[in-house]
LUMDRENMI-740476 format. One record per residue (C-alpha): y, x, z; residue in one letter. Coordinates in steps of 0.25 Angstrom, whole numbers, plus 5000, padded with zeros to 4 digits. Example, Ala and Ser with C-alpha at 12.3 -4.5 7.8 and 13.67 -1.06 7.14 Angstrom:
<recs>
<<4982, 5049, 5031>, A>
<<4996, 5055, 5029>, S>
</recs>
This chain:
<recs>
<<4775, 5394, 5301>, M>
<<4781, 5389, 5288>, L>
<<4773, 5392, 5276>, A>
<<4781, 5400, 5265>, I>
<<4777, 5396, 5251>, P>
<<4771, 5408, 5244>, S>
<<4767, 5401, 5231>, L>
<<4774, 5392, 5221>, R>
<<4770, 5379, 5215>, R>
<<4776, 5375, 5202>, L>
<<4772, 5362, 5195>, I>
<<4777, 5358, 5181>, Y>
<<4775, 5349, 5170>, S>
<<4777, 5350, 5155>, S>
<<4774, 5343, 5142>, R>
<<4763, 5348, 5133>, A>
<<4768, 5351, 5119>, I>
<<4757, 5360, 5113>, G>
<<4749, 5356, 5101>, R>
<<4735, 5356, 5108>, D>
<<4737, 5351, 5123>, P>
<<4722, 5355, 5126>, R>
<<4723, 5369, 5120>, A>
<<4736, 5371, 5126>, D>
<<4731, 5367, 5140>, K>
<<4719, 5376, 5139>, H>
<<4728, 5388, 5135>, D>
<<4738, 5385, 5146>, I>
<<4727, 5385, 5156>, L>
<<4721, 5398, 5151>, A>
<<4734, 5405, 5151>, E>
<<4738, 5399, 5165>, S>
<<4724, 5403, 5171>, R>
<<4726, 5417, 5166>, R>
<<4740, 5419, 5170>, N>
<<4740, 5411, 5183>, N>
<<4728, 5418, 5188>, G>
<<4735, 5432, 5187>, M>
<<4748, 5426, 5193>, D>
<<4742, 5419, 5205>, G>
<<4745, 5405, 5200>, I>
<<4737, 5393, 5202>, S>
<<4739, 5378, 5197>, G>
<<4735, 5367, 5188>, I>
<<4738, 5363, 5174>, L>
<<4737, 5348, 5170>, W>
<<4739, 5343, 5156>, S>
<<4738, 5329, 5150>, D>
<<4740, 5334, 5136>, G>
<<4755, 5330, 5137>, D>
<<4760, 5338, 5149>, R>
<<4756, 5349, 5158>, Y>
<<4757, 5349, 5173>, L>
<<4755, 5362, 5180>, Q>
<<4755, 5367, 5194>, V>
<<4757, 5382, 5196>, L>
<<4756, 5389, 5210>, E>
<<4757, 5403, 5214>, G>
<<4767, 5414, 5217>, P>
<<4781, 5410, 5213>, S>
<<4783, 5422, 5203>, N>
<<4770, 5419, 5196>, S>
<<4774, 5404, 5195>, I>
<<4787, 5408, 5189>, D>
<<4780, 5417, 5178>, D>
<<4770, 5406, 5175>, A>
<<4780, 5395, 5174>, F>
<<4789, 5404, 5165>, D>
<<4777, 5405, 5155>, R>
<<4774, 5390, 5156>, I>
<<4788, 5386, 5153>, R>
<<4788, 5394, 5140>, R>
<<4774, 5389, 5136>, D>
<<4776, 5381, 5122>, A>
<<4765, 5372, 5125>, R>
<<4773, 5363, 5134>, H>
<<4787, 5358, 5137>, T>
<<4796, 5351, 5147>, D>
<<4791, 5359, 5158>, V>
<<4796, 5353, 5171>, R>
<<4794, 5359, 5185>, I>
<<4789, 5348, 5194>, L>
<<4788, 5357, 5207>, E>
<<4791, 5371, 5210>, D>
<<4789, 5375, 5225>, R>
<<4783, 5385, 5234>, G>
<<4770, 5382, 5241>, T>
<<4760, 5389, 5251>, T>
<<4747, 5384, 5244>, D>
<<4741, 5383, 5231>, R>
<<4736, 5369, 5226>, Q>
<<4728, 5375, 5214>, F>
<<4724, 5389, 5220>, G>
<<4711, 5389, 5214>, D>
<<4716, 5389, 5200>, W>
<<4724, 5398, 5191>, A>
<<4726, 5385, 5183>, M>
<<4718, 5373, 5184>, A>
<<4719, 5364, 5171>, G>
<<4718, 5350, 5168>, M>
<<4714, 5341, 5161>, P>
<<4704, 5350, 5153>, G>
<<4695, 5346, 5142>, D>
<<4691, 5332, 5147>, H>
<<4705, 5325, 5149>, P>
<<4697, 5313, 5153>, E>
<<4693, 5320, 5166>, D>
<<4707, 5325, 5169>, A>
<<4711, 5315, 5180>, K>
<<4698, 5319, 5188>, E>
<<4699, 5334, 5186>, R>
<<4714, 5333, 5190>, L>
<<4710, 5325, 5203>, R>
<<4700, 5336, 5206>, L>
<<4710, 5348, 5204>, L>
<<4720, 5341, 5212>, L>
<<4711, 5336, 5224>, R>
<<4716, 5347, 5233>, D>
<<4730, 5348, 5229>, V>
<<4742, 5344, 5237>, D>
<<4747, 5330, 5234>, A>
<<4761, 5336, 5231>, E>
<<4755, 5344, 5220>, V>
<<4745, 5334, 5215>, A>
<<4756, 5323, 5213>, R>
<<4761, 5330, 5200>, F>
<<4747, 5327, 5194>, F>
<<4747, 5312, 5198>, A>
<<4748, 5302, 5186>, G>
</recs>
């Protein structure tokens, strides 16, 4: 029997333009965790200070609403969808929104490696480099 996608995965990147990247990331994560928990969305947000890379996964209508909020957010620009497709499983099901790199950017590569250790290669490839 063919599995019918019941979830949607959207991956996008954008360029950070806020005045304080660390404070912006902290605020974005807090807002995401609050909203995503209520909307059934899981995912991860990566920021190197200059850009964001985010994976959103959940019900299609919830992804639409979240991505509408994201596109209107003045803390970033040049929002580009890298992937948008149906899926039958979550890669980040345990997190309303995992965040990186945190308060210790020197540990970012190791923390990201640990967060991605059980993620399918097709999703992890967006975080390579």
